[in-house]
N, C-alpha and C positions, 0 to 999 in steps of 0.2 A: 174406516176412519181410524180405528184403533191401531191397525197395522201401520198407517201413515204416521201416526203419532209416535210409534216406537221407532220408525225409521228416522224421523226428524230429531228425536231425542238422541239417538245413536250418533247422528251427524254432528249435532251440537257438542256432544261429549268428546267426539274425536277432534273437533276443532279446538276445544279447550285443552285437551291433552297435548296436541301438536303445538299449540301456542305456548303452553307452559314449557314444553321441551325445548322449543326454539328460543324462548327467553333465557332458559338456563344455559343453553349452548352459547348464545350471544354474550351473556354475562360472563361466562368462563373465558371467552375470547377477548372481550374488551375490558373486563373488570380486573381487580387486583386479586391475586391468588397467593401472595407472599406477605407474611407478617414480619415486621422487623423485630429481631430479638437482640436485646442488649446483653453484652457479656457481663455487665455489672448488675443485672437483675438478681435479686436475692433468690437463692435456691429454695425449692419447696420444703426441703428438710429444715433449713434455717428459719423459714417462715413459720413452720409448725412448732419449732423449738427455739424461739428467739433468745432465750436466756442461756442456752447451752454454748459451750466453747466450740469454736470452729478452728480448722487448721488441718494439717496433714499429719496427724498422729502425734503431734508434739504439744498438744494442749495450748495452742496459741489462741488467745482471746481476741475477738473483734475489738479494735481500738488499741491493741498493744503496739508499742513502738517498734518500728522496723529499722534495723541498723543500716548504715550506708554500705557496709560490706555485703549485705544481702541484695542491695539494689545495683550498685555500681558494677559495670562489666558488660559483656556481650549477651544479647538476648535474641532468640530466633522466633519468628512467627510460627505458631504451632497449630495443631488440629483444633477445630472449633472456631477458627477465625473466619470472618465473613466481611465482604464489602457489599453494601447495598447501593443501588442506583435507583433513584425515584423520579418519576415524571408525573406531572399533574395534567389530567385531561379534563374535558368538560363533564365527564362522568365522575371521576374520583382520582386519587393518587395511586399510581401503579408502581409497584416495587419489583425490581430485579435483584436477585441475590447471586453473589459469586463466592464460592467456597474454595476455589483454586487459587489461593493467595500464599505467597512465600516471601521471605525477606528477613531483615535483621534490624536491630536497634541497639545503639551503644548508649549506655547510661553513665553519666558522670555528674553527680550532684555537687561535686566540688568545683566544677568548671563547666558551666552551661555551654560554652563555645565548643566543647568536645562532644556534645550530645548530637548524635546523628541517627538517621533512620532511612530505610529504603524498603520498597515493596514491589512485587511483580504480580500481575494478575493475568491468568489465562482467560482471555475474553471469550474463547470458544465454550467455556463452562457457564456463561451467563444464563440465568434461568428465571423466568417469570411465572412458571407453572403452566405455560401454554406453548407447546412445541412449535405450532404454526407461527405464533407471534414472535417467538425467539428466533426462528429461522429468518423471518422478515427483517428483524432488527440486525441480525448478524451478517446477513448476506448482501444487503443493499449497499451499493457503492456510496450513496449519500448518507448512509448511517455508519455502522461499525466496520463493515468490509473485513471481517475477521480472517478471511483467507489470505489477505494481504497484510493485515495488521493483527496478528493473533495475540499480542500482549499489550497491556497498558502498564505503566510504571509510575511510581511516586518516589521522589527523592527529597528528603527533608533537608532544608538549608539552615533552619534554626528551630530548636525545641526549647521552649521557655516554660518550665514549671513555675507555678505561683507559690511554691513552698519547697524547701530543701529537706523537710522531714516528712516521712510517711508513717502512717499507722495502719495496722492490719484492717483490711476490708473497708477503708475509708477513701473516698474519691478525692483526688487532688487536681484542681484545674490546671491546664497548661495550654499553650498556644503552639501549634506546629505550622511553620511556614515552609513552603517547598515548591517543587515543580511536579505537576501532574502531566503525564504524556499519554495522549490517546490518539491513535491513527498517525503516530509520528509527529504530532503537533504538541508543543510544550505550552503550558499555561501555569503562571504563578498563582498559587492558592494558599489560603490560610484555613486550617482546620481548628475550630473551637472545640477543645477536647477536655477529657478527664482521664486520669490514670489512676489505677488502683493496684495495690499489692495484696494478693489474697491466695492463701494456700500454696505459697512458693511460686506463684505465677504473677506476671504483670499483665494487667488488663488495660486496654486502651479503647476509648470510645470517642469519636470525633466526627464532626460534620462540616461540609463546605458546600458552596453553591457555585455552579458553572453554568454555561449555556451550550446548546448544541452547536451554535455558531463558533464558539471558542475553539472547536476542534474540526471545523470545516464540515459539520454535519447539518442537515436540514431537519427542522422539527417535523416529526412524522404525523402530519394531519391526515385524517381520512374523511370520507364523505359522511361518516357517522359521528366522529369525534373531533374536537379541536384539541390541540396539545400546546401547552405553554412552552416557551423556549427555555425556561429555567430547568436545570437538572440538579438534583441534590445527590451528593456523594457522602455516604456514611461508613466510617471505619468501625468495625467491632472486632478487635484483635485480641488474641490470647498469645502471650509470649513466654517461652521457657528459657531458662538461663542456659547458655551454651557451655 
């Protein structure tokens, strides 16, 4: 009897271990593995020393006025920029991140009609933290089909800041209207955004909502999860002056 008890205990333990492992594996496949990081989030150094001056070696203090000469001109999307794509399932919101983003932005605070912007995304670099899921999304013809459509683009048609004056490390609301093109299909969108000048760089954070159907895609339902048709696109861009 003692031997049988040991055997059953071992079997039960094995089932628990396998079950836990299976749950972890399933959670990794179906769940979210990417956290959205805002380019405007305060740095750990500034959080630890909120009263200290910030800047790029010039003693610029947060809240100091920024001249138009520092802002007006050509800016290029730089390293650290990311675009997030988020879809809500019956389990949770799953984020995909794309760091392969390039483009430029023209700033003219004297004439908003001359403000322009454009960006290009390498869709083969889309990453949700799960290779199998990423391959599924990229390869299917009714989803991204990146072999045929490797790039997505955004062209701004109107950039409207809610202020003509900037101060160091202070967010300024702005609206960005333009055309988002995915799989060769164009969609007019509006990004509700904020811009910030900090340490000699322009930071841009903005979000908009589209649907899978806007670009001829089908919502990727599975036998396990239901997926909403809405798709959130979030820009987190760092720009260096050209």
